[in-house]
C-alpha positions in Angstrom: 72.2 105.8 59.4 72.5 103.1 62.0 76.3 103.3 61.9 76.3 107.1 62.4 73.7 106.7 65.2 75.7 104.4 67.2 78.9 106.4 66.5 77.2 109.5 68.1 76.1 107.6 71.1 79.7 106.6 72.0 81.1 108.3 75.1 84.6 107.3 75.8 85.6 107.0 79.4 89.1 108.4 80.2 90.1 108.2 83.8 93.4 108.4 85.7 94.7 105.0 86.6 96.4 104.6 89.9 99.1 102.1 89.1 99.7 101.1 92.8 100.0 97.7 94.2 100.2 96.3 97.7 102.8 97.6 100.1 105.6 95.5 101.5 106.2 93.6 98.2 109.7 92.4 97.3 111.3 94.7 94.8 111.0 93.5 91.3 114.2 92.6 89.5 113.0 90.0 87.2 110.6 90.2 84.1 106.9 88.9 84.4 106.3 85.2 83.9 105.7 84.1 80.3 102.1 84.2 79.3 100.9 87.0 81.5 101.2 90.8 81.5 101.4 92.7 84.8 98.9 95.4 85.4 101.7 97.9 85.4 102.6 97.0 81.7 99.1 97.8 80.4 98.1 101.1 78.8 97.0 103.8 81.2 95.8 107.3 81.2 97.0 110.3 83.3 95.6 113.8 83.1 93.9 112.9 79.8 97.0 111.6 78.1 97.3 107.8 77.3 100.6 106.0 77.9 101.6 102.6 76.5 104.4 100.9 78.4 107.0 99.3 76.3 107.0 95.6 75.7 110.8 95.6 75.6 113.6 97.7 76.8 116.0 96.5 74.0 117.7 99.5 72.2 116.0 102.1 74.4 117.9 105.4 74.6 116.5 108.7 75.5 117.7 112.2 76.2 115.8 114.8 78.2 115.4 116.4 81.7 115.8 114.5 84.8 114.2 115.5 88.1 113.9 113.9 91.5 111.3 113.1 94.2 111.9 112.6 97.9 110.4 113.1 101.4 106.8 113.8 100.2 106.7 110.3 98.6 109.0 108.4 100.9 107.2 105.4 102.4 104.3 105.4 99.9 103.6 102.8 97.4 105.0 102.9 94.0 103.5 101.6 90.6 105.3 98.4 91.1 103.7 97.7 94.4 106.8 98.2 96.6 107.2 101.0 99.0 109.2 103.9 97.7 112.6 104.5 99.5 114.2 107.7 98.6 117.6 106.2 99.8 117.5 103.4 97.3 118.9 103.7 93.7 115.5 103.7 92.0 113.6 105.9 89.5 110.3 106.6 87.8 109.7 106.4 84.1 106.5 106.7 82.1 106.9 103.7 79.7 109.9 101.5 80.4 109.1 98.1 81.9 109.1 98.1 85.7 112.1 96.3 87.1 114.4 97.2 84.3 117.8 98.8 85.2 118.8 101.9 83.2 122.2 103.9 83.1 121.6 107.6 83.6 124.3 110.1 82.7 124.3 113.8 83.5 125.2 115.4 80.2 126.6 118.5 82.0 129.0 116.8 84.3 129.4 113.3 82.8 128.4 111.6 86.3 126.7 108.2 85.8 124.5 106.1 87.9 122.5 102.8 87.4 119.0 102.8 88.8 116.0 100.5 88.8 112.8 101.6 87.3 110.0 100.8 89.9 107.5 103.7 89.5 105.6 105.7 86.8 106.3 109.4 86.1 107.3 112.1 85.9 104.1 113.5 84.4 105.6 116.9 83.8 106.3 118.3 80.3 109.8 117.6 78.9 110.9 115.5 81.9 111.8 112.0 81.1 112.8 110.4 84.5 112.3 111.0 88.2 115.2 109.9 90.3 115.3 108.8 93.9 117.1 111.4 96.3 120.2 109.1 96.5 120.4 108.7 92.8 119.9 112.4 92.3 122.7 113.2 94.8 125.1 110.8 92.9 124.2 112.5 89.6 124.3 116.0 91.1 120.7 116.7 90.4 119.5 117.2 93.9 120.6 120.8 94.4 119.7 122.2 91.0 116.4 120.1 91.0 116.8 119.2 87.3 119.6 118.3 84.8 119.9 117.2 81.1 120.5 113.5 81.1 120.9 110.5 78.7 119.1 107.2 79.6 120.2 103.9 78.4 118.2 100.8 79.3 120.4 97.9 80.4 117.8 95.1 81.2 116.9 92.9 84.2 119.6 92.1 86.8 120.8 88.6 86.3 121.1 87.7 90.0 122.3 84.2 89.3 125.5 85.4 87.6 128.4 87.2 89.1 128.9 90.9 88.5 126.5 93.4 87.0 125.0 91.5 84.1 121.6 92.0 82.6 119.3 90.0 80.5 116.3 90.7 78.2 112.8 90.5 79.5 110.3 87.8 78.6 107.5 88.7 76.1 104.9 91.1 77.5 102.5 90.4 74.5 100.5 87.5 75.7 97.4 88.0 77.7 93.6 88.4 77.4 92.5 91.7 75.9 89.5 93.4 74.3 88.8 96.8 72.7 86.5 99.3 74.5 84.3 101.1 72.0 82.1 103.0 74.4 81.0 103.6 78.0 77.5 104.7 79.2 75.6 105.6 82.3 72.5 104.3 80.7 72.6 100.4 80.5 70.1 100.3 77.6 72.3 102.4 75.5 75.3 100.1 76.2 73.2 96.9 75.4 72.1 98.5 72.1 75.7 99.3 71.0 76.9 95.7 72.2 74.1 94.2 70.1 75.3 96.2 67.0 78.9 95.4 67.7 78.1 91.7 68.0 76.0 91.7 64.7 78.9 93.3 62.9 81.9 91.7 64.4 80.8 88.5 66.1 81.4 89.2 69.8 80.7 92.0 72.3 79.9 92.3 75.9 78.9 94.9 78.5 80.9 95.3 81.7 79.8 97.5 84.6 82.5 99.6 86.3 82.4 102.2 89.0 84.5 105.3 88.5 84.6 108.1 91.1 81.3 106.8 92.6 79.5 106.8 89.2 78.4 103.5 87.6 79.3 103.1 83.9 78.6 100.3 81.5 81.5 99.6 79.3 81.1 98.1 75.8 83.9 95.7 74.7 84.4 94.4 71.3 86.2 91.1 70.6 88.5 88.9 72.7 92.3 88.7 71.8 95.1 86.7 73.2 98.0 89.1 72.4 98.4 92.9 73.0 99.4 93.3 69.4 96.2 91.6 68.0 94.0 93.8 70.2 95.9 97.0 69.2 95.6 96.1 65.5 91.8 95.5 66.1 91.7 98.8 67.9 92.8 100.7 64.7 90.2 98.8 62.7 87.4 99.9 65.1 88.6 103.5 64.9 88.7 103.3 61.0 85.2 101.8 61.1 83.5 104.6 62.9 84.4 104.3 66.6 87.1 106.9 67.0 87.4 106.6 70.8 88.3 102.9 70.9 91.2 101.7 73.0 92.7 98.4 74.1 91.9 97.1 77.6 93.1 94.1 79.5 90.6 91.5 80.7 92.7 90.3 83.6 
């Protein structure tokens, strides 16, 4: 009965994450340093759908519809923290690691362009990549607005080598993670669930967070030093009666 009671109490908090950093940052062309995952590489939710950025670009190929974005976003911050420049050869993708270069081919015309992923999106059904205005013009996408494309991830620009060479990213797996099993406006409910989690699994904590002006108390279960370990634990919590559990970063 206790398990059922606490399962019913769980209210999972899903909110849109704004993946913006500080303006004026130098464009990212290198992978994150070993042992730490950038915020932009952590799972996020937009319009109720959860996205999990890829740990590696290796072998990534995708076909779908490309679109472009321009004046309305020019000069605003991207998910990488740099300012969007519609005249640069950049693009937005929902899950590829930021800073990775990709080759985009227009499947109708055969035109190709290499762009750097520095933003998240497009969050429109069936669209796989949002191109900058300049990239869209090079691929012939600007006038029609959309076009069928093939995307092939190349890697990070090896700036210390001549020519256009690319290298694989460092590991994105290391970091500090936990699993959120519930979120409450009532602190006592959060404390009761945390006590139950600690009794059953050995570790839990309550963390306050303000979302859209409302104070919530998030219940975290376990501490993990890799994303994979946390995601494996997440599946166990779901199977054990906490269906809305999801991995969070403690950075």
